[in-house]
C-alpha positions as a Markdown table, in Angstrom:
| # | Residue | x | y | z |
|---|---|---|---|---|
| 1 | Met | 0.0 | 0.0 | 0.0 |
| 2 | Asn | 1.5 | 3.2 | -1.0 |
| 3 | Lys | 1.6 | 6.5 | 1.1 |
| 4 | Ser | -1.2 | 8.2 | -0.7 |
| 5 | Ser | -3.7 | 5.4 | -0.3 |
| 6 | Lys | -3.0 | 5.2 | 3.5 |
| 7 | Lys | -3.9 | 8.9 | 3.6 |
| 8 | Leu | -7.0 | 8.2 | 1.6 |
| 9 | Thr | -7.8 | 5.3 | 4.1 |
| 10 | Val | -7.3 | 7.7 | 7.1 |
| 11 | Asn | -9.4 | 10.5 | 5.4 |
| 12 | Ala | -12.2 | 8.1 | 4.5 |
| 13 | Leu | -12.4 | 6.6 | 8.0 |
| 14 | Ala | -12.3 | 10.1 | 9.5 |
| 15 | Lys | -15.1 | 11.3 | 7.3 |
| 16 | Ile | -17.2 | 8.1 | 7.8 |
| 17 | Ser | -16.7 | 8.3 | 11.6 |
| 18 | Leu | -17.5 | 12.0 | 11.7 |
| 19 | Val | -20.8 | 11.6 | 9.9 |
| 20 | Ser | -21.8 | 8.5 | 12.1 |
| 21 | Thr | -21.1 | 10.6 | 15.2 |
| 22 | Leu | -22.9 | 13.6 | 13.9 |
| 23 | Tyr | -26.0 | 11.4 | 13.1 |
| 24 | Cys | -26.0 | 10.1 | 16.6 |
| 25 | Val | -25.4 | 13.4 | 18.4 |
| 26 | Val | -28.0 | 15.3 | 16.3 |
| 27 | Thr | -30.6 | 12.5 | 16.7 |
| 28 | Ile | -30.2 | 12.3 | 20.4 |
| 29 | Ala | -30.0 | 16.0 | 20.8 |
| 30 | Phe | -33.4 | 16.3 | 19.2 |
| 31 | Ser | -34.7 | 13.0 | 20.7 |
| 32 | Glu | -38.3 | 14.7 | 21.2 |
| 33 | Ile | -38.7 | 14.7 | 17.5 |
| 34 | Ser | -36.4 | 11.9 | 16.5 |
| 35 | Tyr | -38.1 | 8.8 | 18.1 |
| 36 | Gly | -41.5 | 7.2 | 18.0 |
| 37 | Gly | -44.5 | 7.9 | 15.8 |
| 38 | Ile | -43.6 | 11.7 | 15.2 |
| 39 | Gln | -40.2 | 11.6 | 13.6 |
| 40 | Ala | -38.6 | 14.7 | 12.0 |
| 41 | Arg | -35.0 | 13.8 | 12.4 |
| 42 | Pro | -32.8 | 16.7 | 11.5 |
| 43 | Ser | -29.9 | 14.0 | 11.2 |
| 44 | Glu | -31.5 | 12.6 | 8.2 |
| 45 | Leu | -30.1 | 15.6 | 6.4 |
| 46 | Leu | -26.8 | 13.9 | 6.5 |
| 47 | Asn | -28.3 | 11.2 | 4.0 |
| 48 | Phe | -27.6 | 13.6 | 1.2 |
| 49 | Leu | -24.0 | 12.9 | 1.4 |
| 50 | Ala | -24.8 | 9.5 | 0.0 |
| 51 | Phe | -25.9 | 11.4 | -3.1 |
| 52 | Ile | -22.2 | 12.4 | -3.9 |
| 53 | Asp | -20.2 | 9.5 | -2.4 |
| 54 | Pro | -21.5 | 5.9 | -1.5 |
| 55 | Leu | -18.7 | 5.7 | 1.1 |
| 56 | Tyr | -20.8 | 7.7 | 3.4 |
| 57 | Ile | -23.5 | 5.0 | 3.5 |
| 58 | Pro | -21.8 | 2.8 | 6.2 |
| 59 | Gly | -21.4 | 5.8 | 8.5 |
| 60 | Leu | -25.0 | 6.9 | 8.0 |
| 61 | Val | -26.2 | 3.2 | 8.6 |
| 62 | Leu | -24.0 | 3.0 | 11.7 |
| 63 | Gly | -25.2 | 6.4 | 13.0 |
| 64 | Cys | -28.7 | 5.3 | 12.7 |
| 65 | Ala | -28.0 | 1.9 | 14.3 |
| 66 | Ile | -26.5 | 3.6 | 17.4 |
| 67 | Ser | -29.3 | 6.1 | 17.6 |
| 68 | Asn | -31.8 | 3.6 | 17.4 |
| 69 | Leu | -30.4 | 1.8 | 20.5 |
| 70 | Tyr | -32.0 | 4.7 | 22.4 |
| 71 | Ser | -35.5 | 3.9 | 21.3 |
| 72 | Phe | -36.9 | 0.4 | 20.9 |
| 73 | Gly | -33.5 | -1.3 | 21.1 |
| 74 | Phe | -32.3 | -4.2 | 19.1 |
| 75 | Ile | -35.2 | -4.5 | 16.8 |
| 76 | Asp | -35.1 | -0.8 | 15.9 |
| 77 | Val | -31.4 | -1.2 | 15.3 |
| 78 | Ile | -32.1 | -3.9 | 12.7 |
| 79 | Val | -35.1 | -2.5 | 11.0 |
| 80 | Gly | -34.2 | 1.2 | 11.2 |
| 81 | Ser | -30.7 | 0.5 | 10.0 |
| 82 | Leu | -31.9 | -1.6 | 7.0 |
| 83 | Ala | -34.5 | 1.1 | 6.0 |
| 84 | Thr | -31.6 | 3.6 | 6.2 |
| 85 | Leu | -29.3 | 1.3 | 4.2 |
| 86 | Val | -32.0 | 0.9 | 1.5 |
| 87 | Ser | -32.8 | 4.7 | 1.3 |
| 88 | Thr | -29.1 | 5.8 | 1.4 |
| 89 | Tyr | -28.3 | 3.3 | -1.4 |
| 90 | Met | -31.2 | 4.6 | -3.5 |
| 91 | Ile | -30.1 | 8.2 | -2.7 |
| 92 | Tyr | -26.7 | 7.4 | -4.2 |
| 93 | Lys | -28.1 | 5.6 | -7.2 |
| 94 | Ser | -30.5 | 8.7 | -7.9 |
| 95 | Lys | -29.7 | 10.9 | -10.8 |
| 96 | Asn | -31.7 | 13.8 | -9.5 |
| 97 | Leu | -31.5 | 15.4 | -6.0 |
| 98 | Phe | -35.2 | 16.0 | -5.9 |
| 99 | Val | -35.8 | 12.3 | -6.2 |
| 100 | Ala | -33.0 | 11.5 | -3.8 |
| 101 | Ser | -34.9 | 13.5 | -1.2 |
| 102 | Leu | -37.8 | 11.2 | -1.5 |
| 103 | Trp | -36.2 | 7.9 | -0.7 |
| 104 | Pro | -36.2 | 8.3 | 3.1 |
| 105 | Leu | -40.0 | 8.3 | 2.8 |
| 106 | Ile | -39.4 | 4.4 | 3.0 |
| 107 | Asn | -39.3 | 5.0 | 6.7 |
| 108 | Ala | -43.0 | 6.0 | 6.6 |
| 109 | Ile | -43.8 | 2.6 | 5.6 |
| 110 | Val | -41.2 | 0.5 | 7.7 |
| 111 | Val | -41.2 | 2.2 | 11.0 |
| 112 | Pro | -45.0 | 2.3 | 11.4 |
| 113 | Ile | -45.1 | -1.5 | 11.0 |
| 114 | Glu | -42.2 | -1.9 | 13.5 |
| 115 | Leu | -44.1 | 0.5 | 15.9 |
| 116 | Tyr | -47.2 | -1.6 | 15.7 |
| 117 | Ile | -45.4 | -4.9 | 16.5 |
| 118 | Val | -43.4 | -3.5 | 19.4 |
| 119 | Ala | -45.5 | -1.0 | 20.9 |
| 120 | Asn | -49.0 | -1.6 | 19.3 |
| 121 | Gln | -49.0 | 1.9 | 18.0 |
| 122 | Pro | -51.5 | 2.7 | 15.2 |
| 123 | Ile | -50.1 | 2.2 | 11.7 |
| 124 | Leu | -52.1 | 4.7 | 9.8 |
| 125 | Phe | -51.3 | 7.6 | 12.2 |
| 126 | Asn | -47.7 | 6.9 | 12.2 |
| 127 | Val | -47.5 | 6.3 | 8.4 |
| 128 | Val | -48.9 | 9.9 | 8.2 |
| 129 | Thr | -46.8 | 11.6 | 10.9 |
| 130 | Ile | -43.5 | 9.9 | 9.8 |
| 131 | Phe | -44.2 | 10.8 | 6.2 |
| 132 | Ile | -44.7 | 14.4 | 7.2 |
| 133 | Gly | -41.7 | 14.5 | 9.2 |
| 134 | Glu | -39.4 | 12.9 | 6.6 |
| 135 | Phe | -40.9 | 15.0 | 3.7 |
| 136 | Leu | -40.4 | 18.3 | 5.8 |
| 137 | Val | -36.7 | 17.4 | 6.8 |
| 138 | Met | -35.6 | 15.9 | 3.5 |
| 139 | Thr | -37.6 | 17.5 | 0.8 |
| 140 | Ile | -38.8 | 21.0 | 2.1 |
| 141 | Val | -35.6 | 21.8 | 4.0 |
| 142 | Gly | -32.9 | 19.4 | 2.9 |
| 143 | Tyr | -33.5 | 19.6 | -1.0 |
| 144 | Pro | -33.1 | 23.4 | -1.4 |
| 145 | Leu | -30.1 | 23.4 | 1.1 |
| 146 | Phe | -28.3 | 20.6 | -0.6 |
| 147 | Lys | -29.1 | 22.0 | -4.0 |
| 148 | Lys | -27.3 | 25.0 | -3.0 |
| 149 | Leu | -24.5 | 23.4 | -1.1 |
| 150 | Phe | -23.7 | 20.9 | -3.9 |
| 151 | Lys | -23.4 | 23.8 | -6.5 |
| 152 | Asn | -20.2 | 24.8 | -4.6 |
| 153 | Lys | -17.5 | 22.7 | -6.4 |
| 154 | His | -14.9 | 23.3 | -3.6 |
| 155 | Leu | -17.2 | 22.1 | -0.9 |
| 156 | Val | -18.2 | 18.9 | -2.9 |
| 157 | Asp | -14.5 | 18.2 | -3.5 |
| 158 | Val | -13.8 | 18.6 | 0.2 |
| 159 | Leu | -16.8 | 16.3 | 1.1 |
| 160 | Leu | -15.9 | 13.6 | -1.3 |
| 161 | Ile | -14.3 | 10.7 | 0.4 |
| 162 | Asn | -12.9 | 8.8 | -2.7 |
| 163 | Lys | -11.8 | 11.3 | -5.3 |
| 164 | Glu | -12.3 | 8.7 | -7.9 |
| 165 | Asn | -16.1 | 9.3 | -7.3 |
| 166 | Arg | -15.9 | 12.5 | -9.2 |
| 167 | Thr | -17.0 | 10.8 | -12.3 |
| 168 | Asn | -20.3 | 10.1 | -10.4 |
| 169 | Leu | -20.6 | 13.8 | -10.0 |
| 170 | Lys | -22.0 | 14.6 | -13.5 |
| 171 | Lys | -25.5 | 14.5 | -11.9 |
| 172 | Leu | -24.5 | 17.6 | -9.9 |
| 173 | Glu | -24.3 | 19.5 | -13.4 |
| 174 | Leu | -28.0 | 19.0 | -13.6 |
| 175 | Leu | -28.7 | 21.1 | -10.3 |
């Protein structure tokens, strides 16, 4: 392994760890709106990082898993993390930032089923409230915010974990 690839590995690990930690800290700091049937996690905004680099996905999933230890425990770690894995992967695969902002709405289907099973909470109410929360955070707030942020080429270059993913950034030209 050459010196530059070691730097990339340290850089990648640092960025992935930072995103994972930020996800946890923000989720727990806003716990009143981050757990249960009414979820509007500000930490979900970090999911937009998967749009520019798939190497953020493990950090986002880990951050979600650790955060979910504080709610319904192990089942929420598994279910919530799988939903985050699917939505962040689809965010990465999306060619359009607006479409990417919609993928976390998967949580509006998955989480209410989980809440019904573990806490006997009403499914329809939770579908509606989680949908509203995710839509507000990701589409109403996140889409315009990250549309503007991702137009800053220097910022995007700093955020990239793997500089080889620059080829994936052609989709940013459409913003």
